KEGUPA-82052 format. One record per residue (C-alpha): x, y, z; residue in three letters. Coordinates in pm, 1 decimal, padded with zeros to 6 digits. Layout:
REM KEGUPA-82052
       east      north         up   resn
          X          Y          Z    ALA
...
***
This chain:
REM KEGUPA-82052
       east      north         up   resn
   -03316.0   -04733.1    11266.1    MET
   -03113.1   -04889.8    10994.3    LYS
   -03381.1   -05117.3    10921.7    ASN
   -03604.6   -04960.8    10641.3    PRO
   -03922.5   -05115.6    10769.5    ILE
   -03857.7   -04958.3    11118.5    THR
   -03792.1   -04630.2    10928.9    LYS
   -04122.4   -04647.1    10761.0    LEU
   -04326.3   -04757.1    11064.8    SER
   -04192.0   -04435.5    11247.2    ALA
   -04301.6   -04230.5    10943.4    ALA
   -04640.3   -04399.2    10963.1    ALA
   -04697.5   -04240.8    11301.7    ALA
   -04714.9   -03900.7    11118.7    VAL
   -05019.0   -03878.5    10903.6    VAL
   -04836.9   -03706.5    10627.2    MET
   -04560.7   -03949.9    10635.7    GLY
   -04805.4   -04239.8    10597.4    VAL
   -04980.4   -04070.2    10312.6    ALA
   -04673.7   -04054.7    10108.1    LEU
   -04482.8   -04365.8    10220.1    SER
   -04581.3   -04517.5    09883.1    LEU
   -04295.1   -04318.7    09715.0    THR
   -04014.1   -04520.3    09887.3    ILE
   -04133.2   -04879.5    09858.6    TRP
   -04219.3   -04847.6    09494.5    ASN
   -03857.6   -04779.2    09399.9    ARG
   -03736.5   -05115.3    09502.0    THR
   -03758.6   -05268.7    09135.2    THR
   -03704.9   -05068.4    08819.7    PRO
   -04073.9   -05117.9    08701.4    TYR
   -04249.0   -04982.3    09027.0    VAL
   -03954.8   -04764.5    09101.4    LEU
   -03971.2   -04548.5    08791.2    ALA
   -04335.7   -04537.0    08717.7    GLU
   -04482.4   -04510.2    09072.4    THR
   -04214.0   -04248.4    09178.7    ALA
   -04302.7   -04027.3    08876.6    THR
   -04688.4   -04067.8    08948.0    ALA
   -04636.3   -03977.2    09309.5    SER
   -04451.2   -03653.8    09224.0    HIS
   -04769.5   -03534.6    09046.5    SER
   -05003.2   -03579.9    09342.8    VAL
   -05163.2   -03243.6    09441.4    ARG
   -05450.3   -03369.1    09665.8    SER
   -05523.9   -03681.9    09855.7    LEU
   -05781.1   -03842.7    10080.2    HIS
   -05673.9   -04126.5    10306.7    LEU
   -05797.1   -04344.2    10603.8    LYS
   -05561.3   -04487.5    10853.7    ASN
   -05690.1   -04809.2    11036.6    PHE
   -05523.1   -04940.0    11338.0    VAL
   -05586.5   -05310.6    11397.2    ALA
   -05699.7   -05266.8    11759.2    SER
   -05947.8   -04990.5    11685.0    GLN
   -06274.1   -04979.2    11470.5    ASP
   -06271.7   -04615.4    11374.8    GLU
   -05999.0   -04496.7    11137.5    PRO
   -05805.7   -04159.3    11147.3    MET
   -05904.7   -03978.9    10834.4    GLU
   -05727.7   -03683.6    10645.3    SER
   -05750.0   -03469.6    10345.7    TRP
   -05444.7   -03288.2    10216.7    VAL
   -05353.7   -03052.7    09940.4    GLU
   -05010.2   -02958.7    09805.7    PHE
   -04854.2   -02664.9    09630.6    HIS
   -04703.5   -02748.3    09276.8    PRO
   -04353.9   -02740.5    09440.9    ASP
   -04459.3   -03000.9    09695.9    GLY
   -04516.0   -02776.2    09991.4    ARG
   -04805.4   -02848.2    10219.0    LEU
   -05103.9   -02616.1    10124.3    ARG
   -05377.6   -02726.6    10350.8    SER
   -05485.4   -03029.9    10563.2    MET
   -05789.8   -03151.8    10746.5    ARG
   -05753.2   -03439.1    11014.3    PHE
   -06028.5   -03621.2    11186.4    HIS
   -05892.0   -03751.0    11514.5    LYS
   -06118.5   -04026.7    11662.5    PRO
   -06175.6   -04031.0    12046.5    ALA
   -05948.2   -04337.8    12099.1    TRP
   -05641.0   -04144.2    12004.4    VAL
   -05692.0   -03898.3    12305.2    SER
   -05982.2   -04024.8    12544.2    PRO
   -05940.9   -03723.9    12761.9    SER
   -06021.1   -03496.4    12478.2    ASP
   -06242.8   -03722.6    12288.5    GLY
   -06323.8   -03667.5    11907.8    GLU
   -06156.5   -03362.3    11754.0    SER
   -06090.8   -03201.4    11419.7    ILE
   -05774.4   -03031.8    11314.1    ILE
   -05765.2   -02802.9    11019.5    VAL
   -05442.2   -02636.2    10891.2    TRP
   -05414.6   -02367.4    10625.1    LYS
   -05195.7   -02061.1    10570.5    ASP
   -04977.6   -02152.3    10865.6    ASN
   -05282.2   -02120.9    11093.6    ILE
   -05415.4   -02440.4    11279.9    MET
   -05767.0   -02461.7    11407.7    ARG
   -05839.7   -02741.2    11652.9    HIS
   -06189.4   -02811.1    11755.3    TRP
   -06242.3   -03050.0    12051.6    ILE
   -06600.7   -03151.4    12036.6    LYS
   -06626.3   -03291.8    12385.5    LYS
   -06502.1   -02965.2    12546.3    LYS
   -06667.1   -02742.9    12298.5    ASN
   -06326.3   -02568.8    12267.9    LEU
   -06174.2   -02412.7    11951.3    LEU
   -05796.5   -02350.5    11966.5    SER
   -05651.2   -02121.8    11702.0    ILE
   -05268.2   -02089.1    11674.6    VAL
   -05036.8   -01976.4    11401.8    ARG
   -04822.1   -02275.0    11377.1    ASP
   -04549.5   -02314.4    11104.5    GLU
   -04414.5   -02606.0    11297.1    GLU
   -04686.9   -02842.5    11192.2    ILE
   -04627.4   -02763.3    10819.9    ALA
   -04245.6   -02790.5    10858.9    MET
   -04289.9   -03144.8    11029.5    GLN
   -04514.0   -03266.5    10751.1    ALA
   -04284.1   -03139.5    10490.1    LEU
   -03982.0   -03305.0    10654.1    ALA
   -04169.5   -03631.0    10653.5    ALA
   -04244.7   -03589.6    10292.0    ILE
   -03891.9   -03501.4    10211.2    GLU
   -03758.2   -03809.7    10384.4    GLN
   -03957.5   -04012.7    10142.4    LEU
   -03861.9   -03822.8    09835.2    ASP
   -03720.6   -04058.5    09572.7    PRO
   -03429.8   -03819.0    09482.5    LYS
   -03312.0   -03837.5    09852.0    VAL
   -03406.3   -04172.5    09974.7    SER
   -03347.0   -04410.2    09671.0    ILE
   -02969.9   -04442.1    09732.3    ALA
   -03020.8   -04529.3    10096.5    THR
   -03285.7   -04784.0    10009.3    LEU
   -03080.8   -04950.9    09733.4    GLU
   -02788.8   -04982.3    09971.2    GLN
   -03004.6   -05156.1    10230.3    GLU
   -03117.3   -05397.4    09967.7    GLN
   -02768.2   -05459.2    09856.1    GLN
   -02678.9   -05543.5    10220.8    GLN
   -02973.7   -05796.4    10231.5    GLY
   -03178.7   -05609.2    10492.1    ASN
   -03492.5   -05622.6    10281.1    VAL
   -03647.5   -05882.2    10050.9    GLN
   -03877.0   -05745.1    09780.8    ILE
   -04140.6   -05964.7    09597.1    ASP
   -04360.2   -05831.4    09342.7    ILE
   -04665.1   -05982.0    09168.9    ASN
   -04791.9   -05827.4    08858.6    GLN
   -05117.0   -05999.3    08752.2    PRO
   -05170.5   -06009.3    08371.1    PRO
   -05524.0   -05867.4    08424.5    ASN
   -05464.8   -05490.7    08431.2    LYS
   -05781.6   -05440.6    08643.7    ALA
   -05596.1   -05617.1    08933.7    GLU
   -05339.5   -05446.4    09137.7    PRO
   -04980.2   -05506.5    09150.9    ILE
   -04877.7   -05649.7    09482.0    ILE
   -04544.3   -05533.6    09629.9    VAL
   -04426.3   -05712.6    09942.1    THR
   -04137.8   -05586.6    10138.6    ALA
   -04013.6   -05812.0    10415.7    THR
   -03739.5   -05727.6    10666.6    SER
   -03468.8   -05992.3    10672.4    THR
   -03390.9   -05874.8    11042.3    GLU
   -03680.8   -06056.8    11214.4    GLN
   -03618.1   -05922.6    11574.8    VAL
   -03865.2   -05848.6    11841.2    ASP
   -03738.5   -05486.9    11882.3    GLU
   -03844.9   -05405.6    11525.6    SER
   -04198.2   -05257.5    11541.1    PRO
   -04303.3   -05381.2    11207.0    LEU
   -04162.8   -05659.0    10990.5    HIS
   -04356.2   -05652.8    10664.6    ARG
   -04523.3   -05410.1    10426.7    MET
   -04765.1   -05503.0    10145.3    ILE
   -04864.5   -05236.8    09877.0    LEU
   -05147.6   -05267.9    09634.4    SER
   -05055.5   -05054.8    09336.6    VAL
   -05300.8   -04955.0    09073.5    ASP
   -05173.0   -05089.3    08732.3    GLN
   -05334.5   -04793.2    08537.9    GLY
   -05219.4   -04498.8    08752.0    THR
   -04925.4   -04659.0    08922.0    LYS
   -05038.4   -04511.9    09244.8    LEU
   -05070.8   -04700.1    09566.0    VAL
   -05434.5   -04792.8    09673.6    ASP
   -05358.2   -04968.0    10001.7    VAL
   -05067.8   -05004.6    10232.4    MET
   -05067.8   -05271.4    10513.3    GLU
   -04813.4   -05296.1    10775.3    LEU
   -04743.1   -05624.8    10960.9    TYR
   -04572.5   -05744.7    11278.6    ARG
   -04420.7   -06091.2    11315.4    LEU
   -04535.7   -06271.5    11629.8    LYS
   -04516.9   -06648.0    11701.4    ASP
   -04420.9   -06712.3    11345.7    GLY
   -04726.3   -06540.9    11201.0    GLN
   -04758.2   -06202.0    11045.0    TYR
   -05034.6   -05993.0    11211.4    HIS
   -05182.3   -05679.0    11055.3    LEU
   -05111.7   -05364.0    11257.7    GLU
   -05197.7   -05072.7    11026.8    VAL
   -05391.4   -05042.0    10701.9    ARG
   -05387.9   -04716.9    10508.9    VAL
   -05635.1   -04668.3    10212.1    GLU
   -05582.7   -04393.0    09964.4    TYR
   -05864.5   -04219.6    09771.6    TYR
   -05934.1   -03949.6    09535.7    GLU
   -05590.5   -03864.9    09402.1    TYR
   -05587.2   -03525.2    09256.8    ASN
   -05959.5   -03493.5    09295.7    GLN
   -06073.4   -03133.6    09386.4    PRO
   -06147.6   -03092.7    09754.7    ILE
   -06417.2   -02853.7    09858.3    ASP
   -06257.7   -02546.2    10017.2    SER
   -06501.0   -02574.8    10312.9    GLN
   -06315.2   -02879.7    10427.1    MET
   -06028.8   -02661.6    10536.7    PHE
   -06243.5   -02426.8    10745.7    THR
   -06425.6   -02461.8    11071.4    LEU
   -06725.6   -02238.9    11042.7    THR
   -07002.0   -02482.7    11123.3    ASP
   -06944.0   -02481.3    11503.4    LEU
   -07175.5   -02421.2    11800.7    PRO
   -07247.9   -02067.4    11882.3    ASP
   -07129.1   -02110.9    12235.9    ASP
   -06802.7   -02266.0    12142.1    VAL
   -06513.5   -02156.1    12360.9    VAL
   -06237.7   -01977.3    12133.5    ARG
   -05870.8   -01973.3    12231.5    MET
   -05737.8   -01744.2    11968.7    ASP
   -05351.4   -01719.6    12004.3    GLN
   -05345.6   -01528.0    11676.8    THR
   -05508.7   -01235.6    11841.2    ALA
   -05293.2   -01181.3    12137.8    GLU
   -04972.1   -01266.8    12304.5    GLU
   -04988.0   -01562.6    12541.0    VAL
   -04774.8   -01680.9    12840.6    GLY
   -04457.2   -01511.1    12930.2    LEU
   -04145.5   -01428.3    12741.3    PRO
   -03847.9   -01649.7    12844.3    GLN
   -03577.0   -01374.5    12807.7    GLY
   -03262.5   -01478.1    12993.3    ASP
   -03444.6   -01752.0    13198.6    LEU
   -03352.1   -02115.4    13151.6    THR
   -03627.4   -02355.8    13051.6    ASP
   -03671.6   -02470.1    13413.6    ASP
   -03690.8   -02111.3    13536.8    GLU
   -03948.8   -02006.7    13282.2    ILE
   -04171.7   -02309.3    13352.6    ALA
   -04154.5   -02220.0    13722.8    LEU
   -04240.1   -01852.1    13653.6    GLU
   -04527.9   -01925.0    13442.6    VAL
   -04678.0   -02152.1    13698.7    THR
   -04616.7   -01904.3    13985.6    ARG
   -04783.5   -01607.6    13787.9    GLN
   -05074.5   -01823.5    13705.5    PHE
   -05129.9   -01924.5    14069.2    LEU
   -05096.4   -01566.5    14167.3    GLU
   -05344.9   -01463.2    13916.8    ALA
   -05590.1   -01709.5    14053.5    LEU
   -05526.8   -01586.6    14413.6    ILE
   -05595.2   -01230.6    14290.1    ALA
   -05909.7   -01347.3    14099.3    LYS
   -05760.4   -01205.3    13793.0    ASP
   -05921.0   -01448.3    13541.1    TYR
   -05821.0   -01241.1    13238.8    GLY
   -05450.3   -01273.1    13326.7    GLU
   -05483.2   -01639.7    13424.0    ALA
   -05645.7   -01713.2    13091.1    GLY
   -05373.9   -01534.1    12898.6    ARG
   -05111.2   -01753.0    13071.1    LEU
   -05323.5   -02050.5    13002.8    PHE
   -05306.5   -02029.8    12620.8    GLY
   -05567.6   -01753.2    12567.6    ALA
   -05847.6   -01915.9    12752.5    VAL
   -06128.9   -01645.8    12784.2    PRO
   -06175.8   -01489.9    13127.9    ALA
   -06532.3   -01606.7    13153.6    GLU
   -06430.6   -01965.9    13105.3    ARG
   -06146.7   -01933.4    13355.1    MET
   -06390.4   -01792.5    13612.2    GLN
   -06632.2   -02066.5    13551.5    LYS
   -06371.4   -02329.3    13604.4    THR
   -06171.8   -02179.4    13889.1    TYR
   -06405.9   -01925.5    14046.9    GLY
   -06570.7   -02198.1    14267.9    ARG
   -06246.0   -02241.8    14454.4    ILE
   -06075.6   -01982.3    14670.0    ARG
   -05697.6   -01982.5    14616.9    PHE
   -05525.2   -01862.9    14946.2    ILE
   -05148.3   -01910.3    14903.8    ARG
   -04884.4   -02084.2    14730.9    ILE
   -04720.6   -02332.1    14961.6    VAL
   -04450.5   -02461.2    14732.0    SER
   -04361.3   -02497.5    14361.8    ILE
   -04139.6   -02799.1    14287.6    GLY
   -03855.7   -02877.2    14031.4    ARG
   -03981.4   -02908.9    13671.5    PRO
   -03928.9   -03217.8    13483.4    THR
   -03953.1   -03240.2    13107.5    LYS
   -04175.5   -03487.4    12917.7    LYS
   -03964.6   -03559.5    12605.4    GLU
   -04276.4   -03691.2    12406.2    SER
   -04442.9   -03356.8    12424.6    THR
   -04177.1   -03101.1    12518.6    GLY
   -04381.4   -03009.8    12818.3    GLU
   -04246.9   -02929.8    13150.9    PHE
   -04440.0   -03083.2    13442.7    LYS
   -04428.5   -02858.2    13765.2    VAL
   -04554.5   -02999.7    14086.0    PRO
   -04743.9   -02743.4    14311.7    CYS
   -04887.0   -02727.8    14651.6    LYS
   -05151.5   -02453.0    14704.7    ILE
   -05366.6   -02372.8    15003.9    GLU
   -05730.4   -02344.4    14885.0    ILE
   -06067.6   -02322.5    15035.5    GLU
   -06329.1   -02550.7    14863.6    ARG
   -06678.1   -02639.1    14999.6    ASP
   -06606.7   -02459.3    15325.9    GLY
   -06287.3   -02657.9    15386.3    GLN
   -05942.0   -02536.0    15380.4    VAL
   -05691.3   -02795.1    15244.2    ILE
   -05340.1   -02813.8    15077.3    ILE
   -05408.9   -02900.0    14711.9    TRP
   -05136.7   -03094.4    14527.2    GLU
   -05146.7   -03047.8    14158.6    LYS
   -04917.5   -03035.3    13847.8    ASP
   -04911.2   -02773.0    13587.6    SER
   -04777.0   -02827.2    13241.7    TYR
   -04578.5   -02562.6    13062.1    VAL
   -04423.4   -02548.7    12715.6    ARG
   -04315.6   -02295.2    12445.6    PRO
   -04614.8   -02130.6    12287.4    ALA
   -04709.8   -02216.2    11923.5    HIS
   -04617.1   -01950.5    11675.4    GLY
   -04504.6   -01707.4    11941.5    GLN
   -04109.6   -01730.1    11960.8    PRO
   -03965.1   -01689.6    12310.1    ASP
   -04299.2   -01703.9    12476.0    ARG
   -04405.2   -01994.5    12722.5    TRP
   -04761.7   -02085.2    12815.7    GLU
   -04943.6   -02310.0    13050.4    LEU
   -05102.2   -02598.4    12853.0    THR
   -05256.2   -02823.5    13117.0    GLY
   -05287.4   -02943.9    13471.9    GLY
   -05485.6   -02822.2    13782.5    PHE
   -05852.6   -02824.1    13660.0    LEU
   -05793.0   -02774.8    13293.9    GLY
   -06059.7   -02573.1    13122.4    PHE
***
């Protein structure tokens, strides 16, 4: 991660990080460094689109910041290609509460999630000029990055800042960044990230920035215009899952899975839904009521998915479905509940919901 191009490409995976990545690269020369860094500090709202080269539809975000730089509110439109199983969805975050509407499943998940705000703020802080400039200048001095700047005499044309990694190795995810900087505002209009392959630079990501410091309608940060029959999983209204207590992570993952299956055997759909992230009892019955759960045959050893923090728990359950008794082999997925310290919940597996 010494390569600053690699650092920035990792930050680009986080929408907030991408949105503010302009702050680092504009510090690579005194001209862009001073003026763009100052202008970036005054940004209070922003609208951006993130285009991935292999996809037609962009990810789109609107963000607002407090005067001290803390994240105030966010709206994120996630296209279906990001998560095909869920399809298109919208995430709204405000006042430490996240609302996530999955259109395909007609599902609204509501969680009190400070973690999202902290992650976004951490990404911003990593790109703060006061923190990162010393590291970036050191990397330049070591010859790891070559910076080229083209400032056209016509003020209507953007300044073009090209940052190219001198470490052109295949392991590096991205090798070149090109920024278009508005000469009037000194803010970035477009950021492009390239990968070097077969001697050619190929565009991988294009981020377009709009409406700096333009008022955003407050309705953008609510989800009120939803279908009347939307299924609400409101984790701010009740405790979900089970408390971990003195159990290890493996033990609590097993226990949540065991109690969920026991609830299905007892046809206690309210309890099953509480363990499954506050899914309403009616929805649980609709999904699982057509199967008769007879007994737990076995629950295997959990394995952790580092990418999500979930624990996958393999299970064998004897069930009766369509008049036939079979041994059903399924996995459950268990993880710490959002915004509820010490509690763990089921997040997926079996039939879902």
